[in-house]
N, C-alpha and C positions, 0 to 999 in steps of 0.2 A: 504493500499500500503506499502510495507516495504521502510525504509529510505534508502538512499545511504550511503554506508560506506565511511568514509573520510580516506584515506590511508597516509596522511601526516600530521603532526603536525603543529598547527596554530603558534607554536613559531618559527618554521623554514621559516615561510612565509617572514618576514622582511629580514631575512638573504638572501633568494633567490632573493629578489627585489634589495638589494645591489649589489650581484654579476652580476644580469643582467645590472644594471647600469653601473658596472665596465666594462664589456665586450662590451657594446654597443657603446662606444665612443672610437675612436683611441687615442684621447688625455688621456683618463684614462689608456690605455694599455701602452702607451708611459711612463707615469708618474710611473706606476708600475713597468716596465721594468728598467728605470733608477734608481729608489729607489732601487731596487734588485741588481743592478750592484754597486752601491755605498755601499750598506751593504756588499757586498762580497769585496769591496776594503778594508772597514774598518775590517772585519773579517781578511782577509789576513794580515793585519797591526798587528793585535793582535795575530795571530797563529804564525807567523814567527818572530823568535827572533833575534834582532840585537847582542846579545852575541854569538849564534850559528852561524850566518851568513849563514843561510840555505834557503835563498830566491831562489825559482825556476827560476824566471825571471831574467835574467841578461840584462845588458846594451849592446845592438848589435853595437853600436857606438863606445863604449870604446873597446869593443872586436875586432872589425875591424880596428880601427885607433890606439888604444892605448892610445888615449886622451879622458878624460873625457868630458861629455856634460852637458848642463844645468840641465837635469834631473837626472844625476848620485847621488845616495844616497837618492833618494826619499823614497825608500822602507824602507831604515833604519830610515830615518827622520820620516816617518809615524809611523813606530813601536815605536819609541822613544817618540813620541807626544802622542800616545796611552797610554803608561805607565807614562806619566806625566814628562818625562825628557826632558824638552824643551831646556834648554841651549845645551845639547848634540845633539839634532835634528838639531840646526841651525848649528853645525859643520860638519854634513854630507851633508846638502844641505840647503843653505842660503834662498831658496825659498820655502821650505817644508811647513812652517807654513801657508804661503798664499795659497798654493794649497790644504792643508788639510782643512782649513777653507772653501775653495770653495766647496769641497765634502760635508762637513757638512751643509753648507748653502743650497747646492742644495738637500739634502736629506730633510731638512726642508721645502724647497720650494715644492718639489714633494708631501709630505704628505700633507701640506697646501693647495696647489692648487688643488689637488686631491678632498679633503674634500669641499673646496668651490665649486668646479665644480660639485660635487654631490648635495650639498645643494642649489646651485643656478643656475640651468641648464640654465636659460634665459639669464644669464650674461657670459656664456661659452666663447664666442667670445672675449669678453673684457678682460676675466681672461687669456685667451691664449696670448693676445697682451701683457698684463703686465708681464705675466711669461717670454715671449720670450725677451722683452725689459731688463728686470730685470737681467734675467740669463745672456744675452748677456754682459751686464754692468759688471757683476761679474766675468764673464770668462775673460773679457779683462783687468780687474784690477788684477785678480790672475794670469794670465799667460802671462803679458805683457813682463816680462823679457825673456821667452821662445820665445815669437813672435818676439821681437826686435832681439834676437840672431841668428834667423833664417834669418831674413831679413839681417842682419849684414853679415852673411854666404853667401847668394847668392850674395850680392853686391861685396864681396870680390872675388868671383868665376868670375863675370863678369869683 
């Protein structure tokens, strides 16, 4: 009897299993999408230059009201942080570093929790809880000035 011919290499089998594991779980997909968005934000900060002021995204609030908002200057601040010019970054937005660190920490979280979720699928539910609580706390700490500013603005309108 003739042997059946194998049409795939055995080396690609572990890679196939990894991709199947990644695509199986919504949590994995969410982590990959969030990590991709964060990488794009960091790339945006590296591509667009504070010297050229060529940022394609402008502040709608400032454009409509003529007044800067809490997030004005974040693009400049991020670009300067990526270039290692920290003191200048604080001049553009005093909260830029804490928001930048939020995104960097979230990128590390996405990578680590994805790795842990694949390695320990039986603990996935617990990992998701830790991820949600940790990310929520880091979000509140990082964005508290923005949240407080929005609340203060609403209270002034009332």
